[in-house]
N, C-alpha and C positions, 0 to 999 in steps of 0.2 A: 517773146519773153522766154528765157532759157530756164530749164528746170534741172537742177544738179542732182545726180544720183550718187550716193556715197559709195566709194570704192569698196569699203569693207562689207557693205550689204551685198554688192554684186559678187564678191569673192565667196561669201557665205553661201549664197544661192547656188553658185556653180559647184562648190564643194558638196553641198547637200545632194544635188542632182547626180553628180558623178558617183558619190557613195551609193546612192540608191540603185543606179544602173549596175554597179559592180555586184551588188547583192542579188539582183535579178539574174544577171548573166551567170553567176556562180552556181546556180541551182541546176540540178540535172533531173530531178523528179518533180513533176507538176502535181499540184494538189490544191485544196481549198485554202484560201488565205484566212487564217484564224488568228485573231488577236484576243487572247484570253482576258476575260474580265477578272477583277479582283475576287479572291475568295472571301473578302471581308465585305459585309453589307455596308453600303455607303452611309455615313453619318448624315450627310445632306441628301435629301430626296426631292428632286425637282418635280414639278408638275409636267406631264408630258402630253402633248397633243400628237396622237399617232395617226397612221395612214387611214384608219377607218373613220376617225373623226374628221380628218381633212377631206376625204372623199365626199363626205356628206355635205360639205360646204362649197364644193366646186361650182354648183349652179347658183349659189346664193351670193357669192362675193368674188371679186378679183383683186381684193385688197388683202395681201398676205397678213398684215397686222390683225385683221378681223378674225383670223383663225384662232386668236387668243381670247375671244370674248367669253368663253366658258371657263377660263382659268381664274380661280379665286384670287382677288387682289389686283387683277389686271383690267385696265380700261383703256379707252382710246381718245386722244385728242383728235378732233375733227380737222381734216385737211382736204387734199385732193381725193378723187374717187379711188385711187389705188395707193395712197400715200399717208394713211393715218399714222399717228405717232403713239406707240404703246406707252402706257403709264403703269407703274408698279408702286402701289402704296403712296400715291401722290407725287411721285417723281418720274419725269419723262425725258425723252429725247436724249441729249448727251449725258444726262445723269445715269443712264442705263448703259451697260455694255451689251451691244447687239452684234452678233456675228452671223454671217451667211457662209456656210461651208468653210468655216474657220477663218474667214476674212473679216477684219475690222474696217468697215466703211465709214467715211466721214461725209456729212452733208456739205456739198460744195454749192451753197446757195444762201443768200441773205435771208430767205424765208424758210430754209430747210425743206424745200419742196422735193428733194431727192434723198429721203432717209434710207437706211440700210435695207429694211424689209421690202421696199418698193422695187428692188432689183431682182427679186425672185418671184415668179408667178406661183400662185397657190397650187396649181397642178404639177409643179416641179418640186414641191416640198414633200419629203417623206415623213419628217417628224420635227417638232419644235419642243425643246426643253426650256422650262422657265424656272429660274431660281428666284422666287419672290420674297423670300425671307433673308436670312443671313447667307451670304454668298461665299463659298470657298474661294481662297485666293487663286486656286488653279484655274478658275473660270472667270475671275473678276479682273480688276485693274482699271485705273483711270475712270472710275464710276463710283457713285455713292448709293445708287439704288440697286436693283436686282440685275440679273443677267438673262438674256434671251439668246438661245442657240438654235438657229434654223439650219436644217440639213436636207440636202437632196438625197435621192436614193444612192446607195453605194453601187459601184460597178458590178455587173453580173457576168458570170462566166458559165460555160458549158460544164455539165457534170463530167467526172472522170469516165472516159470511154465514149462519151457523146461527141460526135464529130463537130457539131455546130449548134448554136443557139440563136434563134431568130424570134423576136417577140416585140410587141409594141402596144400602143394605146392611142385611141383617138376619141375626142369628145367635143361637145358643143353645148351652149346654154343660151337662154333668152330670159330677160326680165322686162315686165310690161311697163313699169312706171317711167323709166328713163330710156326705154328701147335699147337696153344694154344687150349686147350679143358678143359672141366670140367663140373661139375654138382652141383646141390644144392637140398636139401630136407628139408622140415619142416613139423611138424605135431603137432596138439594140441588136447588134450582130456580134457574136462572140464564139470563141472556142475555149479550150481549157486554160489557156494562158494569156489570151488577148481579147480585149473587149472594146467596142466603139459604140457610142450612144449619141443620139440627137434628141433634143427636146425643144419644142417651140410653142408659143402661145400668142394669141392676138385677142385684144378686148377693146371695144368701142362703146361709148354711151353718150346720150344727150343729157341735158339738164334734167334733174328730177323735180317732181312736184311734191309739195307738202300736203298734209291732210286738210288744208284750208288756207284761206288768205292770211298772210302773216305780215304784210307790209301795206303801205298806203300809196305807193307810186309804181307806175309801169315804165317810167322813163329809164333809159340806159345811157343817155348822152350821145348816142349814135343816131343820126337822122334816119327816120323810117324804121327804127328797130326798138320794139318795146317787149316787155315780159309780163305775162299774166300775174296777178297778185298772189297766186299760189305757186308760181314757178321759182325755184331756188336758182338764182343766176350763178353763172360760173361754176357749174358742177359737171360739165361734160369732160370727156377724156378719150384718148386713144393710146394704146400701148402695144408694142411688139417686142417679144423677148426670145432669144435663141441661145442655146448652149450645146456645145459639142464636147464630149469627153472621151478620152482614150485611156486604157489602163493595161498594165502588165502585171502578172503575178507569178510567183514561184515559191512553192512551199508557204512559209509564213511571212512572205514579203510582198508588198504591193507598192507599185508606183503608178500614180495616175495624174493626168493633166486635164484641165477643163478650160475651154475658151468660151467666154460669155459675151454677148452683145445685146444691148437693149436700146431701143429708140422709142421715145415718147414724143410724137409730133405735137401734141398739145395735151395739157391737163390744166383745167381752170380751177380757181380757188375761191370759194364763197366767203372766206374770212381773211383774205389777203388783198392788198392794194393791186398786186400784180398777178399775172398768169404765166404759167410755164408754156412757152410756145415751141420749145425744142429741148430735149435732154437726151444726150447720147452717152452711153457708158460702154467701154471696152475693158475686158479683164482677162487675166491669165492666172491660173491657180494650179500650182504643182505641189503634190503631196507624196511623201514616203511614209509608209506604215509597216512596221516590222515587229515580230515576236521573237524574243531571245530567251535563253535559259534564265536570265536574270530579271526579265520583265518585258516591257514594250517600249518602243520608240516611235514617236509621231512628229514628223517635221513637215513644214509647209513654207513656201515662198510664193508671194502673189504680187501682182501689179494691176492697178486700176487707173483708167483715164476717163475723166468726166468733163464733157463740154455742155454748158447749160446756158439757155437764153430765155429771157423774160421780156414781156411787154404787156399791153392791155389786150385781153381777149375780146370775144364778140360782144360781151355784155357790159363792157366798161368803156367810158368815153375815151376816144383815141385822139381826136383833134381838139386842141384848146386854143381857140382864136386863130390867129395867123402866126403865132410865135413858134410853135413846135407841134410835131406830129408823133404822138406816142412818147414813151420813155423806155428806149431799149436798155437792157441790162444784161451783161454777160459775165460768166464766171467759168474758171477753168481749174479743176482739181486733179492732182496726180498723187498717187499713193503707192509706195513700195513697202511691203511688209514681210516679216520673217517670224515664224513661230516654231519653237522646238520644245517638246515635252517628253519626259521619260517617266514611266511607272516602274519602280524598282521593288521587287518582292524581297523585303529584308528577312522576314520569317513567315510562317504560316499565319501569323496574327498581325504582322506589321507591313504596311505599304508606305513607301516614300514616293511622292511625286515632286519632281523638280522640272524647271523649265525656264525659258528665256523668250523675250519678245523684242523685236525692233520694228519701228514704223517711222517712215519718212514721208511727210505730207507737205505739199505746197499748194498754195491757193492764190489766184489772181481774180479779183472782182472789180470790174470796170464798167462804166456806163457811157456808151458812145454819145457824142453830141447829137442833138435833134433840133432842127430849125435854127433860128437866129436870135432866140430870146434867152430865157434864164438857163437853158440847157445847151450852151455853146460858149466859145468856139472849140474848147478842148474836151477830152473825155474826162469824166469824173472818176478818180481812182478811189474806190471805196476801201479796198485792201490791195496793196501793191506788193507782190512777191512775198506773201505771207508764208510762214514756215512753222510747222509743228512736228517736233521729233520726240519719239518715245523710245526709251531703252529700259527694259525691266527684267528682273529675275524673281523667281519665287521658289519656295520649298514648303511642302505640306506633308505632314505625318498623320497617317490614319492607323488606328490600333483597335483591335478587338480584345475585350476583356471577358473571357468566358462566352456564354451564349446570349447574354442579355445587354452588355454594354459595348458601344462603339464610340470612339472619340476621334476628333480631328483637330489638329492645331497647325496653322499655317501663317507664313508671313511673306509679304511681297514688297519689293522695292522698285520704284520707277523714277527715272530721271527724265523730266519733260522740259523741253526747251522750245519757246515760241519767239518769233521775231517777225518783223515786217519792215519794208523800205518806206522812204518818204512818199508823201502823197500830194496831190493837188486837186482842186475842184474843176468846175467847168471853165474857169478863167474869167469870171465876172464878179461883180460885187454882191450878187444876190446871196442872202442868207449868211453873210459873214464868212464866206468860204476862204478868202485870203487869210484872214486873221486866225481862223481855227486850224487851217492846214499848217500855217507857220508855227503855231503853238505845238501842234502834234510833231512836226518835223524837228523842232528844237530839242526834243527829248530823246534819250536813248530808248530803243524799242525792245531790245532783247530782254527776255525774262526766263529765269531758270527755277524750276521747282524740283525738290527732292521729296517724293511722296512714299509713305510707308503704310501698308495695309496689314492688319492682323485679324485673324478669324479663329474662334474657338467654338467647337460644336460638340455636343454629347447627345447620343441617342440611347434610350433605355427601352428595352422590350421585356417587360416582366412576364408576359404570357402571349399566346397567339391571338389575343383579341385587343391588345393595347400597345401603342407605340407612343413614346414621349420624346420630344426633341427640344433642346435648349441651345440657343446660339447667341454669341456676342461677337461684335465686329467693330473694327475701326477701318473706314474706307475713305479714300481721298481722290478728288477729281480736280484737274487743272482746267481753267477756263478755256473755252474754244476761241478761235481767232476772231469771230464776230463780237464776242463779249469783250475782248481786249482791245481790238484795233479799229473798229469803226469810229469815226471822229467828228461827224458833223451834227450840230444841233438844229440846222435848218429843217423846218417842218417837212418840206417835200422830200428831202433826203432821208430824214430820220424814219419816216413811216415806211420806207422801203426796206429798212432793217428791222424785221420783226419775225420771229419764228414761234410765237405763241398764239397768234391769231386773235389778238384782242383789239386790233385796229389802231393801236397807239404807235408812236415813234420811239426808237431806241438809239442810244449812243453808247459806244464802248467805253471802257475804263482800263487804261494800261496798268493801273495800280491794283487791279483785282488779285487777290490771293486765292489759292486753292480752297475748295470746300472740303471740310473734314467732318465726316458723319460717324456717329457712335450709335450703334443699333443693338437692341436686345429683342429677341424673338422667341416665342415658345409655341410649340405645336402639340396638340393632343389629338391622337388618331385612334378612335374607338371603332372596332369593326368585328364582323363575324369572322370565324376562323377561315371560312371559304370565301370571304369578301362578298357575300350575298347582300350585305348591307354595311354601310360605313358612314361615320360622322367625323368631321374634322373641324377643329377650331384653332386659329392662329392669331393671338394678340401680339402686337408689336409696338415698339417705341423707338424713335430716332431723334437724336439731337444733332443739329448741323451747325458747327462753328464756321463762320465765314460764308453762310448761305448767300448765294448770289440772287438778290432780289432787286427791286428797282426803286429809285427815288425821283421825285419831280425836279426838273432842272430850274423851274421857277419857284423858289422857296416861298412858302405861305400860300401857294395856289390851292384853293379848296373847291374848284369847280367839280361837279359830280355828273354833269350831263354832256360832256364833250370828250373827244379824244385829246390826249396830251402827249408831250414829249418827255421821255424818261431816260435815266442813265442807270446802268448796272452798278450795283454797290454791294460790298460784303456786309452782311448783318448777321443775325443768328436766328435760328428757327427750330421748332420741333414739330414732328409729325407722329401721330399715333392712331391706332385703329385696331380692327379685328376682322378676320375673314372667317366665314362659316361655309361649309359645303357638306353635302351628303348625298347618298343615293341608296335605294333599296329595291329589291324585287318584291312586289306586292303579291303576285300570284302567278303560278304556272298551271295553265289549264289546257284543255284540248283546243281552245281558241287562241293559244299563244301565251307569251310571257308579258305580264303587265308590270311596269315599274315606275318609279318616281325618282327624280334627281333635282337638286336645287343648290343655290348658293346665295349668300348675302354678304355684303361688304360695307364697312363703315370706315371712313378716314377723316381725320381732322388735321389741319396744318395751321400754325400760327407763327408770325414773325415776332420773336421775343424782344427785339429792340423797339419796335413801333407798336406792338399789340395788334397789328393788322392781320387779316386772314391771308394765307398764301393763295396764290392764283391757281385757278382751274383744279380745285379739289372736288372730286366726285362726291355728291351727297349720298346718304343712305340709299342703297339700291339692292335689288334682288331679282332672282329668276327661278321659276318653278316649271319643271317639265314633266308631263305625264307621257310615258313611252309605252309602245306596244310592238312586239316582234312576233311574226308568225311565218315560218318558212322563209321565203325570200322577201317578205314585206317587213318594213321598219317604218313606224310612224310616231309622231309626237305632237302634242299640244303644248305650246310654250307660252308662259305668262311672264312678262317682263315689266318691272316697275321701278320708279325712282321717286324719292322725296324732293321737295322744293330745294333749290340751290340757294341757300341763305344761311349764314352771312357770306359775303364775298370780299374780294380784295378792293379796298377803297382807293389805294394809290393808283390803281389801274382803271378805276371806274368800271369794274367788272359788272356784267349784266346778270341780274337774277333770272333764274328759270323756274318754271312751275313744275309741280309733280305730274306724273303721267303713269298710265297703265296700258300696255300693249298686249295683243294676242297674235301669235304666229302659229301656223299650221304647216306640218311637214310630212311627207311620205316618200318612200322610195321602194323600188322593187329590183331585186337582183336575180337574173336568170342566166346561169352559166357564166359567160364572160361579158354580159351586158348589164348595165345599171341604168335605171330610169329614176329621175328625181322630179318631184312636183311639190309646190308649196305656195303659201301666201304669207307675206310679211305685212304686219300692221293690218290685220284682217278688217278692223272696223274703221280704218282710214282716219285715225286720230291725228289731230294737229298738236304737236308738242315741240319743245325746243330741246336741242342737244345740250346737256349740262356742260360738256367739254367741247362744244362746237365753236366757241368764240363768238366774236361780233360779226354781224352780217355786213360785209363790204363787197358783195358780189355784183353790184351794178352801180352805174352812175359815174360822177366826177371823183373817182377814187384818188386822184393825184393830190387833191386838196385835203389837208388833214381833217377839216370839219366841213367839207363841201358835200358830205353825205350824212344821212341821219345817224344819230347815235342812239343806242338803246335797243336795237333789234338783234335778237339772238338767232343764230343759224338754226332753222328747224330741221327735224328729222324727216325721213322719206315717208310719204303717204302709202296707201295700200299698193302693193306690188305683187303680181303673180309671176312665178318663175318656173322654169322647167329646164331639164338638162338630160343628156344621154351620154354615156361613156362606154366604149367598146374596147376590150382587150383582145389581142390576137397573138 
């Protein structure tokens, strides 16, 4: 299958690189690369997970999305062990803009098993910024929820006069519940103007165990292979990630290039019918960053190639009679992207941000034939030569009025074009493949959307103990290729197209229109002048016109205890809620500093057309941590709780989950360049269900839509002791 690269994008990439090289070569005096930040205090203040918080979780998780679990308003859809999907205020996956080192990745999988954050190991993350409320147009686009920006460490250079810089880091970890273990290594060699860096990580884990028996059968459908009643099937994984970066600097100009490679030999999924048996990503990322007398220029061009393969893993039935052996599924994604942004200092009180984006994405999703039965003799073309192109521009004006007011006003325009070629099924009469493929092929597939985002923010600081922020926004998202172009209602095919983990089958809809979201958000930030204590509250409301929900393909079907086949459809919805967070230093004594921090979130979502609840909305939940620091010691007792998940989405037969309360213990010790971590998750080994974990489809005859039990939620992990060590040199 050929993938076409637009000549204009190649020309832009070459021009950008040539310009950057000229800037570097033109300099004669070497110095630190400095890109000045705005003199204006940003009207939009994202939550930031910094290097200290990230280092504290290296031994706890190898799922980068899990680094966000202490950010107010953010939760996680359960998925594979390293591939959770972040949720912001009830909106997840493609409804969010998620970038990794400035690159916009797209999941090239019918189950979204390879989301953007899965491509960077937590040990390679320097910081993550989260815009959970109203998002500035300069960091938004093609999304209606918030924005998540993950960044690795910037290149490091030797200090002026220092001949060379050699430094690195090595670490390892172990977790008892699922025998998870792994390691990470990074090293940098640099002088004043050149830097080269390598970072790599490996992680491997078995299935984890719940805090008790949660199912009634041990059968997996594989002869001689069973699972204990407390073992959560299809939760094992293995991942290897490598990144090499080189950088050149001269005065206030920086040119860097990063080559990334990731291979996941296997990652099993407890809430999907299939498992990922190989995923390979290769990427190139080239960036120019420069400071000029008028402001700053930031340009980037990147290319990503993903090859993805699925079939049944160890815990799911592979052989079905004599007709076929497994259900191989392959997908191939290619992305070429270009981003350019300029920060222009108009006056001491006015900053103008302008920028452009171009992204060309192609996708092939095909299922090779298997055996001589229902899955033969041809390959099943799920999406044939799918294409999704984005071209966008934005402008954003930020202004300071005196010392108390800062405002931001921005608009963004994006032209999004999607298309796909004709398809065919396995080439037999099963499931009406001939009829449905013919109906799909008879229509024109090209769709064009012109999307406009608008954001207005105001920040008021009456004194050094209070900040008030008000935001209004209109944001638009074009449907993804799976939402528009998957075409079969056949149960066996439909259940393979599911990226929400509810066990149901899904069919696309070429007539889907973009989602248009209108959001209002208000933040009250009350704090001590020295931030020794702070309290923050953020109520929000979003109305979505054209919300992509689901309808049942069999009108009038009211079954509530089975998996069903659904089709995507534009309806309307609203979401509202409030986030609370706070922290305080309780006491400073000769025994150390004692503190407390906590957060609480409430979200509600409703389909305004049907009155049904929106799917996978996190119930009322909270977290309270009591902390202690003394010299190199840092410890915490963490209490985590959630209310019962009810009501739920009836159209999807969503599963209720009960309330729970968990206790975690953590401690770490840092001595010079060595850090030790030790802790216990779920100290009392509680059995509980993950509110956003979806339906348990982790074992058995998962190819049949109702050949496995309905109504079992994916449970959380039982008690697990973990430890880790990290050494810097």
